Backbone as CSV, one residue per row, in Angstrom:
resi,resn,N_x,N_y,N_z,CA_x,CA_y,CA_z,C_x,C_y,C_z
1,MET,0.817,-1.189,0.000,0.000,0.000,0.000,0.864,1.257,0.000
2,LEU,1.884,1.274,0.850,2.767,2.440,0.902,3.518,2.625,-0.412
3,GLU,3.821,1.529,-1.050,4.522,1.607,-2.326,3.650,2.265,-3.397
4,ILE,2.376,1.982,-3.392,1.463,2.587,-4.360,1.332,4.084,-4.103
5,ILE,1.257,4.472,-2.842,1.189,5.894,-2.504,2.462,6.603,-2.954
6,ALA,3.615,5.990,-2.704,4.887,6.570,-3.140,4.933,6.679,-4.655
7,LEU,4.438,5.679,-5.342,4.421,5.682,-6.799,3.568,6.832,-7.334
8,ILE,2.414,7.052,-6.740,1.524,8.128,-7.173,2.154,9.493,-6.914
9,LEU,2.695,9.686,-5.715,3.298,10.979,-5.372,4.529,11.276,-6.234
10,LEU,5.358,10.280,-6.456,6.542,10.496,-7.285,6.172,10.725,-8.742
11,ALA,5.116,10.064,-9.226,4.655,10.283,-10.600,4.168,11.718,-10.777
12,LYS,3.480,12.254,-9.778,3.053,13.657,-9.840,4.261,14.586,-9.910
13,GLN,5.288,14.281,-9.118,6.492,15.102,-9.120,7.186,15.043,-10.485
14,ILE,7.279,13.869,-11.055,7.879,13.719,-12.381,7.071,14.501,-13.414
15,GLY,5.749,14.454,-13.309,4.896,15.197,-14.230,5.112,16.696,-14.129
16,LYS,5.273,17.208,-12.913,5.524,18.643,-12.731,6.870,19.050,-13.318
17,ILE,7.877,18.223,-13.116,9.195,18.523,-13.672,9.134,18.523,-15.194
18,ALA,8.466,17.530,-15.764,8.348,17.441,-17.223,7.580,18.631,-17.784
19,ALA,6.492,19.022,-17.123,5.713,20.165,-17.595,6.553,21.444,-17.523
20,GLY,7.360,21.583,-16.486,8.234,22.746,-16.362,9.297,22.802,-17.445
21,LYS,9.636,21.672,-18.004,10.626,21.604,-19.080,9.972,21.709,-20.453
22,GLY,8.650,21.800,-20.490,7.946,21.890,-21.762,7.726,20.540,-22.427
23,LEU,7.799,19.469,-21.661,7.608,18.121,-22.186,6.233,17.597,-21.777
24,LYS,5.773,16.555,-22.433,4.473,15.978,-22.114,4.551,15.223,-20.785
25,PRO,3.808,15.674,-19.765,3.884,15.024,-18.453,3.413,13.570,-18.459
26,GLY,2.365,13.269,-19.227,1.837,11.908,-19.258,2.847,10.903,-19.781
27,LYS,3.583,11.304,-20.785,4.610,10.443,-21.368,5.695,10.136,-20.344
28,TRP,6.114,11.138,-19.589,7.174,10.944,-18.602,6.674,10.202,-17.373
29,LYS,5.410,10.370,-17.047,4.835,9.574,-15.958,4.816,8.099,-16.340
30,LEU,4.472,7.820,-17.595,4.475,6.440,-18.080,5.889,5.863,-18.036
31,TYR,6.861,6.646,-18.505,8.255,6.203,-18.423,8.644,5.898,-16.985
32,PHE,8.214,6.759,-16.069,8.541,6.558,-14.658,7.933,5.267,-14.121
33,VAL,6.656,5.048,-14.386,5.989,3.846,-13.881,6.630,2.588,-14.466
34,LEU,6.948,2.619,-15.757,7.589,1.463,-16.380,8.980,1.221,-15.804
35,SER,9.730,2.301,-15.549,11.067,2.128,-14.968,10.974,1.645,-13.525
36,TRP,9.949,2.083,-12.809,9.739,1.614,-11.429,9.482,0.107,-11.417
37,ILE,8.574,-0.333,-12.275,8.230,-1.752,-12.335,9.423,-2.585,-12.793
38,ALA,10.118,-2.118,-13.826,11.293,-2.851,-14.321,12.385,-2.898,-13.255
39,GLY,12.622,-1.779,-12.579,13.633,-1.752,-11.532,13.287,-2.673,-10.380
40,GLU,12.018,-2.703,-10.019,11.598,-3.590,-8.933,11.723,-5.059,-9.336
41,PHE,11.371,-5.370,-10.558,11.479,-6.747,-11.051,12.939,-7.201,-11.085
42,ILE,13.797,-6.364,-11.638,15.223,-6.701,-11.701,15.805,-6.795,-10.292
43,GLY,15.405,-5.865,-9.412,15.868,-5.920,-8.029,15.421,-7.187,-7.319
44,ALA,14.199,-7.634,-7.596,13.705,-8.870,-6.981,14.499,-10.077,-7.464
45,ILE,14.823,-10.102,-8.741,15.630,-11.206,-9.272,17.017,-11.207,-8.624
46,ILE,17.630,-10.038,-8.530,18.945,-9.945,-7.893,18.850,-10.347,-6.423
47,GLY,17.797,-9.910,-5.752,17.604,-10.266,-4.349,17.455,-11.756,-4.139
48,VAL,16.723,-12.419,-5.015,16.564,-13.875,-4.911,17.891,-14.568,-5.170
49,LEU,18.651,-14.055,-6.129,19.956,-14.661,-6.417,20.914,-14.504,-5.228
50,ILE,20.827,-13.376,-4.539,21.725,-13.130,-3.409,21.252,-13.842,-2.144
51,PHE,19.966,-13.670,-1.801,19.459,-14.136,-0.509,18.660,-15.432,-0.569
52,GLY,18.266,-15.859,-1.739,17.434,-17.055,-1.846,15.970,-16.701,-1.599
53,THR,15.124,-17.699,-1.682,13.688,-17.449,-1.549,13.204,-17.462,-0.104
54,ARG,14.030,-17.868,0.822,13.600,-17.946,2.225,13.656,-16.605,2.946
55,ASN,14.490,-15.692,2.474,14.641,-14.396,3.132,13.902,-13.335,2.320
56,ILE,12.589,-13.358,2.368,11.749,-12.508,1.533,11.906,-11.026,1.880
57,PHE,12.157,-10.703,3.143,12.315,-9.301,3.555,13.517,-8.669,2.863
58,SER,14.622,-9.358,2.838,15.827,-8.837,2.174,15.619,-8.731,0.669
59,VAL,14.919,-9.694,0.102,14.620,-9.652,-1.329,13.777,-8.425,-1.645
60,GLU,12.790,-8.143,-0.803,11.923,-6.982,-1.030,12.697,-5.668,-0.896
61,LEU,13.635,-5.622,0.036,14.458,-4.416,0.173,15.292,-4.157,-1.082
62,VAL,15.854,-5.205,-1.645,16.627,-5.058,-2.879,15.695,-4.662,-4.026
63,ALA,14.483,-5.205,-4.053,13.517,-4.856,-5.095,13.121,-3.385,-5.004
64,ILE,12.894,-2.891,-3.795,12.548,-1.468,-3.616,13.726,-0.587,-4.018
65,ALA,14.929,-1.019,-3.705,16.116,-0.260,-4.119,16.188,-0.185,-5.646
66,GLY,15.832,-1.252,-6.321,15.795,-1.239,-7.781,14.742,-0.287,-8.316
67,ALA,13.587,-0.249,-7.659,12.513,0.653,-8.078,12.936,2.110,-7.895
68,ILE,13.564,2.413,-6.782,14.028,3.783,-6.524,15.117,4.161,-7.524
69,THR,15.918,3.208,-7.918,16.925,3.464,-8.944,16.264,3.867,-10.262
70,GLY,15.152,3.228,-10.599,14.399,3.618,-11.792,13.915,5.050,-11.708
71,TYR,13.444,5.455,-10.527,13.007,6.841,-10.317,14.171,7.814,-10.490
72,VAL,15.302,7.480,-9.905,16.469,8.363,-9.980,16.943,8.518,-11.423
73,ILE,16.904,7.451,-12.192,17.319,7.524,-13.593,16.397,8.442,-14.382
74,ILE,15.086,8.305,-14.205,14.134,9.157,-14.927,14.282,10.619,-14.493
75,LYS,14.419,10.855,-13.207,14.562,12.226,-12.718,15.860,12.854,-13.226
76,ALA,16.949,12.093,-13.259,18.213,12.609,-13.779,18.095,12.927,-15.268
77,ASN,17.385,12.083,-15.995,17.180,12.325,-17.417,16.391,13.616,-17.635
78,LEU,15.367,13.838,-16.838,14.595,15.068,-16.949,15.406,16.285,-16.536
79,SER,16.225,16.144,-15.529,17.017,17.269,-15.043,18.042,17.728,-16.067
80,LYS,18.514,16.830,-16.906,19.480,17.199,-17.934,18.843,17.992,-19.070
81,ARG,17.560,17.894,-19.218,16.882,18.588,-20.317,16.809,20.078,-20.030
82,SER,16.771,20.871,-21.103,16.770,22.325,-20.935,15.380,22.822,-20.553
83,GLU,15.367,23.987,-19.930,14.121,24.632,-19.524,13.392,25.175,-20.751
84,ILE,12.141,25.587,-20.541,11.364,26.199,-21.614,12.008,27.530,-21.973
85,MET,12.289,27.703,-23.237,12.848,28.964,-23.715,11.812,29.615,-24.619
86,GLU,11.504,30.873,-24.357,10.570,31.574,-25.227,11.297,31.990,-26.496
87,ASP,10.567,32.040,-27.577,11.159,32.484,-28.842,11.561,33.939,-28.735
88,ASP,12.564,34.333,-29.507,13.018,35.716,-29.497,11.909,36.670,-29.943
89,ILE,11.058,36.216,-30.832,9.976,37.066,-31.324,9.014,37.442,-30.204
90,ASN,8.847,36.554,-29.245,7.954,36.843,-28.127,8.593,37.791,-27.126
91,GLN,9.884,37.971,-27.195,10.596,38.847,-26.269,10.620,40.312,-26.735
92,ILE,10.210,40.573,-27.971,10.235,41.939,-28.484,9.255,42.798,-27.711
93,GLY,9.736,43.915,-27.217,8.892,44.846,-26.486,8.842,44.577,-24.989
94,ARG,9.403,43.521,-24.519,9.424,43.213,-23.089,10.746,43.661,-22.480
95,GLN,10.673,44.016,-21.219,11.910,44.384,-20.535,12.097,43.561,-19.317
């Protein structure tokens, strides 16, 4: 349940960042959700390989770490993008 709440709140944050950069927020929210799921899946596989199937708590911690890594990758990708720049024609007459 807490993971779903975190997913929703972080998706909203990603959408705001994307909108501030002049990008489509829905597209970046989708990228975020897909990277979260992929990161969690890969993290779960790594966790099972490291801890086995008997230590489910440790496996889940590694899976959550993978999901957060997906968030960090998407946020870093958005942060590298340039801000909205107005055209020079729109700047005529403004001070």
